[in-house]
N, C-alpha and C positions, 0 to 999 in steps of 0.2 A: 388592589387599589383601582378605583374607578378611573376610566379614561376621560378625556376632555368632553367627548360627546355625551357620555353618561352624566357627567357633572352638569353640563348645560341643560340636559333633559330634566334632571332633578331640580335645578334652579327654576326652570320654566314652569314645571308642574307646581312647585311651591308658590311661585309668584301668582299663578292663576288661581290657586286655591285661596289665596289671601285677598283676591279681588272681590269687590262688592257687586260688580257687573261684568258679565262675560257674554259676548255676542255669539261667537261661533262655537258650537259643540257643547260647551258647558264645562264644569269642573269635573275632573276625573276623581271618582270616589276612592276612598281608602277601603281596604278589605273589610274592616269591621263595619263601615257604613254600608258596604254592598251586601254583607250578610244580614244586617239588621233590616235593610230595605227588602231583601228577598223574603225574609220571614213575614214581614208586615204585608207586603203585596201578595205573596204567595198564599197567605191564609184566605184571601178572598178569591183566589183563582183555583184552588184545589184543596181537598181535605188533607190537612197535614197529619192527621191521625191515621191515614191509610198506610198500608205497607209500602216500602220502597220498591222500586222496579227491579226486575231481574231480566237481563238480556232482552230488553225492549218491550216488556209488558207493562201493566199498570199505568202510571202517569205518562209514559212514553206513548203507549197506544192511544191514550186519551188525547194527547197532543196531535198525533197523526190524524185521528178522526176529526178533530177540530179544524185542522188546516184543510183537509179534504173537503169539509163542508164549506169553508170560506171560499175555496177556489172552484168548487163545483165539480171536483174530480171523483172518480170511483174509489180511489185509495191514495195513501201517502205513506212514505217511509222516512223515518227520522235518521239523520246522519250526523256524525260529530263535526264534520266540516262540509262546506259547500264544494270545495275542491274534489273531495271524494264523491259527493252526490252527483256532480256533473260528469265526472269521468265514468261513473257507473252508468248514468243515463245514456251517454254517447256510445259507450261500449255495447249496451243492450240494443240500441237502435241499429248499430252497425251490424250486429248479428242478425237482426230481423230483416234489414233491407238488403243484406249481402254486399254492402258498400262501406268500406272503412273510412271514406272521405267525408269530412265535416266542413261545410261552408260557414265561416264566421269572420267577423271583422278583425283586422290585425291588432286592434286595440282592445279586443275582448279579453276578459280575465284569464282564460286558459293560455292565451298567447303571451301575456305580459307578466303575470304574477304566479305562475305555477311551475316554473323550471321545466317546461316542455313535457309535463307529465302525461298529457294526452297521447303523445307519440312514444315517449320513453317507457311509460308504465302500461298504457292501454293499447299500444300498437296502432293508433289511428293517425291519419294525416289530415292537414287542414289546407283549405284554399280560401282565398280572399275575394269576395265579390267586388269590393271597393276599398280604396285607401282614404277616401274622403272622411273627414271627422264627423260622421253621422251614420245612422243605420243604413244598410243597403236598400236601394230602390227595387221595385218590381222589375224594371227593365234590366238592372244589373244582375238580378237573379236569373232572369231568362237568358241573358247573354253570356253567362259564365261558360267558359269554353271547355269545361270538362264536367263529367257527371259527379254528383255527390249524393250521399244517402240521407244526410241530415243537414238542415239549416239551423244554426244556433243564433238566436238574437238576444243580445243583452239589453234589458229594459230597466232603467236607462243605461246608455253607454257611458260609463263613468269616466274613463280616461279621455274621452273626447269633450268632457264638460257636462256629464249627466244629460246627454242628448236623448230626445224622444222624437219619433215621427208623429205626424197626425194620425188619427184613427184610420182615415181613408188610406194613407200611405202604408200603414201597418197591415191592414187587411189585404191590400193589393200585393204586398211583398209575400205574405203567407200564401196567398192564392198562386203566385208565381212559382213558389216552391212545390206546391201540390201538382202544378202542371208538369213539373219535372219528376214526379213520382218520389219526391223526398218527404220525409217527416220533418216536423218543426218542433224544436225545443227552445223554451224561453229560459235564459239566465235571468231569473227574476229576483236576484238577491235583494234588490230594492223595489220590487214590484209593489210593495205595500203603499208606496207614495205616488203611484202612477194614476189611480182613478180620477183625481181632479183634472188632470191634463186631458185624459181621454174622454172624460165625462161618461165613463162606464164603470160598472162594478168590477171587483176583483174576479168574480166568476166569469163575467163576460169577456174580460181580457184573457184569462187563462183558457177559455173555451176555444180560442183561436189556435192553440198549440196542442201537440200530442203529449207533451210533458212539460212540467214547470218546476224549477227549483226556486225556493225562497229561503232567505236567511233570517235568523232571529236576533243576531247582534247588530246587524245593519238596520237602521231605521227604528227597530223596536226596543233597543236597549237591553237585549238579552246578554247572557254570558257567552254563549257560542252556539253552534248547532245550526242545522238546516233541515229542510224537508224536500224530498222529491215526490211530486204528485203526478198522477196520471192514471191510466187504465189498470184494472186489478191485476191482469197477467203481467204487465210490465213491472209493477211495483213488487210483485212476488219474485220475479227474476232479480230485480234490483236488490232485494233483501238478501238473496243468496250471494250476490257479488259483494254486498256490504260486508257480510261475514268473511268472505275470502280476503277482502281488502283490510281487514282488521278493524272494521267500524262498528263492532257490537260490544261495547264495554259492559261489564257486569252491572253497574248502576249508573244512571244518568239523570237522576231526579233533580239535582240542582239546575242543570241547564234546561230541562223540560219545564220545571216550575217557573224559571225566569221567562221562558218563552210564552207560557200561558199568561203570566202577569203582563207581559208586553202586549199580547193580543187584547187583553182586557183594558189596560190603562193607556197605552201609547197609540195603538192603532186608531182609536176614535179621534185622537188629537192631530194626526198627521195632516188632514186637510187644512187645519189652521196654520200649521207650520209651512205648508206649501204656499198658502195665500200670503203669509207674512214674508216669505222669501222675496217676493216681488217688492215689498216695502223696503226691505234691507238693501236689495240691489239698487233701488232708487236713491237711498241715502248714501251708499258707497259712491255712486256715480256723481252725486252732488258734491261729496267731500273731496273726491280726486280731481274734479274738473278745475283746471288752471293751477293745481297745486303740485302736480308731477308732470314730467315731460310726456309720459304716455301711460295709459292703463287700459286694461281690457277686462270686462266682465263677460264671462262665457258660460251660458248663453246670455245675451243682453237682457232677456226676460226669462227667469228661471222656469224650467218645466216642472221641477220637483222642489224639495226644500234644501237642495244642495246645488252648488255651482262653483265655478272657478273665478279667481281674480289673478290677473297677470300684472307684474310691475317690472320696470327696467332697472332693477337693483340686484346685487348678489343676495342669495338667500340668507347668508350669514348676517348681512347688514339689516335685512328686514326682521330676522329673528331677534337681533340685538335691540332694534327699535321697539319691537313688541314687548320684550322683557322690561325695558326701561319704562314703557308706558304702564305696564301692569304694576311695577314696583312703585312708581311715582304717583300714579293717579288712582290706583285700585280699580282700574277699569281696563278691559282688554278687548280688542276688536277681532284680531286674527289669531289663528293657530299657527302651526309650523309651516314654514315656507320651504320650497324645493327648487334648486337650480334646474333649468331645462336645457334641452339641446341647443336652444337659441342663445348664443353668448350674451351674458349680461341680463337675461330675462329669468324671472322666477315666478312660480305659481303656488297658490295655496287653494285649498278647498274650504268653502264657507258652508257650514251646516247650521241651518236655522231650526232650533228646537225650543224647548220650554224656556230656557234662559234668555232667548232672543225676543220673546213676545213683548217684553216691557220696553224694548227699544223702538222709538219712533224713527221715521226717516231723518228728522233733524238730529236726534240723538246719535244716529249712525254717522251722519255727516260730521258732527262735532268730534266723535271718536276718531274718525279718519284724520281730521285736522290735527288732533293731538298725536296721532301716530306719525304723520308726515313731519311734524315738528322735530321728531326724534331721529329722522333719517339723516345720514351724512350729507353735508352740503354739496359734495361733489356728485 
């Protein structure tokens, strides 16, 4: 028997699927829809009459070459998960630098979402140049009071609100790490959406680092999977560790095919999503102003096509209001809300993608008004 949370999730997904308009993220497809789309989009991305892959050849090798070309690196290795890709990258660099210490933000993905795998599985340790909700500065890297072999920078820093530095700040931070004889690894799970902010190409951004990880289901709408890109010798070593970590399945063509389709179809549209995120944030700000006791859009002007919204209500109340809005108006503004460590405050992530492009700032403000009307009076 399904528990209450599963029932709520099922009801929410059903209500969103029945909506005519969805602002954030979009409707989650059914398996049949996903398979039909994969065949339709995949036919344009790769020859579907070619043999399936075996242990990383065929379409997987094609994907690796494609990403290496986009990022301007010598080589790339496909991994089933980003968690594995980054652990392998950091492990390889620790062996090469002779230092198992990795400098990263305490809100970085390995610190928050991977059950301490970097230390428990890979035997590395981490230090934090800053606790401020942003990427570390060059001075903070220079002033870190112990040596480190690798600096890992998450671009954008998701759990701080998808934060990005300026290009000048980023290049200065990288240079500071080099001054300390450290290598630089980019957690670029969402690197695909960073070029508009930096006004630089993917390859120009990736060129700052010694290695880069990118995801295919974040930003690009893939099924799963990731790539670690960098020098040929590093990638060769990473592939050996990939095998040891159990990351070389017999066949991976569905995930590789979805990734290629995302590079073809979604990647060119990301700049329009990033630009429209600013319009959506403007509409949210107008809708909330004077309607709730407090709200925060973080960052105030989004750096990418994703950002946070904070409200002073329990997450359960906000989720219930969203479900009522979806059911009663066939239109929904927000996805799921989460309670925070601040009592009474909740946060949600807004993702501006294809379904959001038809929403004007006024449409968003009207949607917020309908959402607020369904919040408890208290």
